[in-house]
N, C-alpha and C positions, 0 to 999 in steps of 0.2 A: 774684322773685315779690313783689308788694306784699300787704300784709295787708288784709283787709276792714276798712272803717271801724268795725265794731262791736268789732274786737279792739284797736283803737288807744286809747290814753290820750286823753281829750278836751282840747283846747288851747282855753282860755278866758282872757279877762281876769280878773285878780285884783283886782276893785274893792273898795275898803274906804272906808267912811264914818267920818269922825273928828267927833265932836260931844262937848258937855259942857254942864253946867249945875249950879246949886246944888241939892244934896240936902236933903230934909226931915230925914233922920236919918243918922247915919254908918253905921247898921246896915242900909240898905236902898238901893234904887235908885229911889225916888219923887222926882221934882223938884218942887222948891218951887213953880216957875212955869214950866211947860213952854211957854208963849209967849215966854219969855226964853231958850231954848236957844241956845247958841252952836254954829252949824254951821261947823266948820272947813273942810270940804270933803270931796270924793271924790278917792281917790288910786289910781293904776293898779298898785300892788304894796305888798307888806306892809312893805318897809323905808321907803318915802316916808310911808305912813301912820303907822308907828311914830315917825318923826321929827317928824310934826306933832303927834301926841299927847304925845310927850315935851316938846316946846317949850311947847304950851299947859299941860300939867299942871305943868311947872316954872314957869310964869309966874303961877299961881294958887296957889303953895304957901302964901301966908298965909291962905287961906280953907280951913279944913279941910272945909267943906262942899261945896266945888267939886270936881267930878269930870269927867273926859274918858274918852271910851269909844272903842274901835275896833270897828266892826261890819263883818263880812265879807260884804259885799253879794253876792259871787259865790256863797256858799253858800246864801243865800236865793233867788237866782234861778235857780240850777241844783244843787240838793241831791244829785243822783244822779252828779254827775261831779267827779273831782278836777281841780284846776288844777295845771298843770306849770309 
């Protein structure tokens, strides 16, 4: 017998946005110039997003004010469901 849909875990894409920019201060997350944000891309899973984040973060290690972030878009798009 199959389970009703309501009892199953929600299967969805695990979309992740990787972006960065130069911060005003090392103690916050306010960008110096939001119009110059570096949008690295949207990735289909955590592993590929982490790899992209790591590469960009390492490439800007000489600029202490430059920071890159991973935003879990799937959590914003559908906060009530876990991604498997």
